[in-house]
PAPA-753036 format. One line per 2 residues: their letters; for each residue x, y, z of C-alpha. Coordinates in nm, 2 decimals. Example, Ala and Ser with C-alpha at 12.3 -4.5 7.8 and 13.67 -1.06 7.14 Angstrom:
PAPA-753036
AS	1.23,-0.45,0.78  1.37,-0.11,0.71
END
This chain:
PAPA-753036
MN	-2.44,-0.53,1.11  -2.51,-0.83,1.33
ES	-2.25,-1.09,1.46  -2.35,-1.35,1.20
SK	-2.30,-1.09,0.91  -1.97,-0.99,1.06
EQ	-1.86,-1.36,1.07  -1.97,-1.41,0.71
RS	-1.79,-1.10,0.60  -1.47,-1.20,0.78
AA	-1.48,-1.55,0.64  -1.54,-1.43,0.29
KV	-1.25,-1.18,0.30  -1.01,-1.44,0.44
RS	-1.12,-1.70,0.19  -1.10,-1.47,-0.11
GS	-0.76,-1.36,-0.02  -0.60,-1.70,0.08
IL	-0.79,-1.96,-0.11  -0.53,-1.97,-0.38
GG	-0.23,-1.93,-0.16  -0.13,-1.59,-0.28
DP	-0.21,-1.33,-0.55  -0.18,-1.49,-0.90
DL	-0.12,-1.15,-1.06  0.22,-1.11,-0.91
AL	0.38,-1.40,-1.10  0.40,-1.17,-1.41
FE	0.54,-0.88,-1.22  0.90,-0.83,-1.29
GG	0.99,-0.58,-1.02  1.09,-0.63,-0.66
PT	0.86,-0.72,-0.35  0.80,-0.36,-0.26
GR	0.68,-0.28,-0.61  0.46,-0.59,-0.61
GV	0.26,-0.47,-0.32  0.21,-0.13,-0.48
YA	0.11,-0.29,-0.81  -0.14,-0.53,-0.64
NL	-0.30,-0.25,-0.44  -0.33,0.00,-0.74
RG	-0.46,-0.28,-0.97  -0.72,-0.37,-0.72
QI	-0.83,-0.01,-0.68  -0.85,0.02,-1.06
VR	-1.05,-0.29,-1.14  -1.29,-0.21,-0.85
LE	-1.33,0.13,-0.99  -1.21,0.30,-0.67
LP	-0.98,0.47,-0.91  -1.22,0.54,-1.21
PG	-1.11,0.60,-1.57  -0.94,0.94,-1.61
TP	-0.81,0.95,-1.25  -0.47,1.12,-1.25
LL	-0.21,0.92,-1.06  0.05,1.16,-0.91
RA	0.37,0.98,-0.83  0.48,1.19,-0.53
DL	0.14,1.14,-0.37  0.14,0.77,-0.44
AQ	0.49,0.72,-0.31  0.39,0.89,0.01
TH	0.06,0.70,0.04  0.24,0.37,0.00
GV	0.55,0.46,0.19  0.78,0.37,-0.10
SL	1.05,0.53,-0.31  0.98,0.63,-0.67
TP	1.16,0.32,-0.81  0.91,0.05,-0.70
LR	0.63,0.29,-0.78  0.76,0.33,-1.14
DA	0.79,-0.05,-1.17  0.42,-0.09,-1.05
LQ	0.30,0.17,-1.30  0.49,0.02,-1.59
QL	0.33,-0.32,-1.52  -0.02,-0.15,-1.51
AK	0.06,0.02,-1.84  0.16,-0.31,-2.00
EG	-0.19,-0.44,-1.89  -0.36,-0.13,-2.05
LV	-0.49,0.00,-1.72  -0.28,0.32,-1.70
QI	-0.13,0.55,-1.96  0.20,0.71,-1.88
FP	0.29,1.04,-2.04  0.67,1.08,-1.99
QS	0.77,1.38,-1.79  0.41,1.48,-1.76
RT	0.14,1.26,-1.59  -0.01,0.92,-1.55
LV	-0.38,0.85,-1.60  -0.61,0.56,-1.54
TS	-0.73,0.45,-1.88  -1.08,0.44,-2.01
ID	-1.25,0.10,-2.05  -1.16,-0.04,-2.40
TA	-1.45,-0.24,-2.55  -1.22,-0.38,-2.82
AI	-0.99,-0.51,-2.56  -1.28,-0.66,-2.37
RE	-1.40,-0.85,-2.68  -1.05,-0.99,-2.74
TQ	-1.02,-1.10,-2.38  -1.36,-1.26,-2.38
FM	-1.27,-1.45,-2.69  -0.95,-1.59,-2.53
RI	-1.12,-1.65,-2.20  -1.40,-1.86,-2.34
AL	-1.16,-2.07,-2.54  -0.94,-2.13,-2.24
ET	-1.21,-2.19,-1.98  -1.43,-2.42,-2.18
EV	-1.13,-2.64,-2.22  -1.05,-2.61,-1.85
VR	-1.40,-2.72,-1.75  -1.40,-3.00,-2.01
QL	-1.09,-3.14,-1.85  -1.23,-3.10,-1.50
SH	-1.55,-3.28,-1.60  -1.33,-3.58,-1.67
NI	-1.11,-3.55,-1.37  -1.14,-3.32,-1.06
AH	-1.00,-3.38,-0.71  -1.27,-3.39,-0.44
SD	-1.08,-3.12,-0.26  -1.09,-2.89,-0.55
LA	-1.46,-2.94,-0.61  -1.52,-2.88,-0.23
RL	-1.31,-2.56,-0.26  -1.51,-2.43,-0.55
RS	-1.84,-2.52,-0.38  -1.72,-2.33,-0.07
IV	-1.65,-2.01,-0.28  -2.00,-2.03,-0.42
AL	-2.14,-2.07,-0.07  -1.95,-1.76,0.05
QS	-2.08,-1.56,-0.25  -2.43,-1.67,-0.15
SI	-2.38,-1.56,0.20  -2.30,-1.20,0.09
GN	-2.46,-1.18,-0.25  -2.74,-0.94,-0.15
QA	-2.53,-0.71,0.07  -2.44,-0.39,-0.12
DE	-2.15,-0.31,0.11  -1.99,-0.64,0.02
TS	-1.96,-0.59,-0.35  -1.58,-0.57,-0.35
TF	-1.56,-0.89,-0.16  -1.81,-1.06,-0.39
QE	-1.59,-0.95,-0.69  -1.28,-1.10,-0.52
LD	-1.47,-1.43,-0.47  -1.58,-1.43,-0.83
EA	-1.22,-1.40,-0.95  -1.12,-1.67,-0.69
FH	-1.38,-1.91,-0.84  -1.24,-1.88,-1.20
QT	-0.88,-1.89,-1.08  -0.95,-2.20,-0.89
LY	-1.09,-2.37,-1.20  -0.76,-2.31,-1.38
FA	-0.56,-2.42,-1.08  -0.76,-2.73,-1.04
AG	-0.70,-2.83,-1.40  -0.32,-2.76,-1.36
HV	-0.32,-2.46,-1.58  -0.17,-2.20,-1.34
QS	0.04,-2.01,-1.59  -0.24,-1.99,-1.84
QR	-0.47,-1.83,-1.57  -0.20,-1.58,-1.48
IM	-0.14,-1.48,-1.85  -0.52,-1.46,-1.89
RS	-0.55,-1.23,-1.59  -0.29,-1.00,-1.72
HA	-0.52,-0.92,-2.02  -0.84,-0.90,-1.82
GH	-0.83,-0.56,-1.65  -1.08,-0.39,-1.89
LE	-1.32,-0.69,-1.86  -1.29,-0.69,-1.48
RL	-1.39,-0.32,-1.47  -1.70,-0.40,-1.69
RR	-1.79,-0.68,-1.46  -1.76,-0.45,-1.16
LQ	-2.01,-0.20,-1.32  -2.27,-0.49,-1.34
LD	-2.23,-0.61,-0.99  -2.42,-0.31,-0.85
DT	-2.74,-0.38,-1.05  -3.05,-0.42,-0.84
DA	-3.42,-0.49,-0.90  -3.72,-0.29,-0.79
AG	-3.70,-0.46,-0.45  -3.33,-0.37,-0.41
RM	-3.20,-0.72,-0.46  -2.85,-0.76,-0.62
VN	-2.98,-0.93,-0.94  -2.65,-0.97,-1.12
NK	-2.50,-1.13,-0.81  -2.77,-1.38,-0.82
AV	-2.71,-1.46,-1.19  -2.34,-1.51,-1.11
IE	-2.40,-1.75,-0.83  -2.65,-1.94,-1.04
GH	-2.39,-1.95,-1.33  -2.12,-2.08,-1.10
TQ	-2.35,-2.34,-0.96  -2.45,-2.47,-1.30
IL	-2.09,-2.50,-1.41  -2.00,-2.71,-1.10
DG	-2.31,-2.93,-1.14  -2.20,-3.02,-1.49
IE	-1.84,-3.09,-1.37  -1.97,-3.30,-1.08
AA	-2.20,-3.50,-1.30  -1.90,-3.57,-1.54
DA	-2.11,-3.40,-1.81  -1.85,-3.20,-2.01
DR	-2.10,-3.06,-2.26  -2.33,-2.94,-1.98
AM	-2.04,-2.78,-1.79  -1.90,-2.61,-2.10
DA	-2.24,-2.48,-2.21  -2.30,-2.33,-1.86
LR	-1.96,-2.16,-1.87  -2.02,-2.00,-2.21
RH	-2.36,-1.87,-2.10  -2.21,-1.74,-1.78
LQ	-1.92,-1.56,-1.95  -2.12,-1.42,-2.23
RT	-2.36,-1.23,-2.01  -2.10,-0.97,-1.93
VD	-2.03,-0.88,-2.30  -2.39,-0.90,-2.40
RM	-2.47,-0.62,-2.16  -2.17,-0.40,-2.25
AE	-2.37,-0.15,-2.46  -2.61,-0.10,-2.17
KR	-2.32,-0.01,-1.94  -2.16,0.21,-2.20
AA	-2.48,0.41,-2.22  -2.51,0.44,-1.84
FP	-2.14,0.53,-1.79  -2.03,0.71,-2.11
DY	-1.74,0.89,-1.93  -1.58,0.55,-1.84
FA	-1.55,0.41,-2.19  -1.30,0.49,-2.46
PE	-1.45,0.59,-2.80  -1.54,0.30,-3.03
KP	-1.28,0.25,-3.30  -1.43,0.25,-3.66
END
């Protein structure tokens, strides 16, 4: 990796971690600060598929790895269970859950409803600093969008973009509640970020960047219809390709309910 790429990577990681001034997931966590750190770490590993569906989570091993007692670990696992990302079998084991397509459809329905209203509001009134922040996220995504080893950072920046839309519109709590329901959807999106064409280009990343750009172009032009339409197309791509990913990764998905 050359120096320029290292600088881009460093900048992207710093920006994705700090652009919102903290982890928005933690606002809904009811445990103490130690448990918050364990929760954030485990959730990140699950949605990035570093802990794939079906992975057993051994409490003794996790407590040792994180250097914590069983109490904060229990709090973290209980929060993840509330979000449907782990299943706890009392006195037995804890497993990372399979990806639930029904949960994804429900989350997508809520997300489209909320975010189209967010971009509508921003099309009528957005601070220059917020628009600049959103443009900077897209620029960072563009700088690493074709680097396979930066997929996790790209995903973090993707989340930061959508979080910033909510924050810019003043709907912080709505974003946090939405995120608490989005774990299954985030895992599906992670599966799609690895897609490449015959030349090895990260084709889904390119589509994500184009979608973000079109949303911002509509907002900056004060064209609410244009921004909302761009957002709907951008969000719908993920669910439209769900069957394709289910076929490619059958072990990752829960059985479809009749």
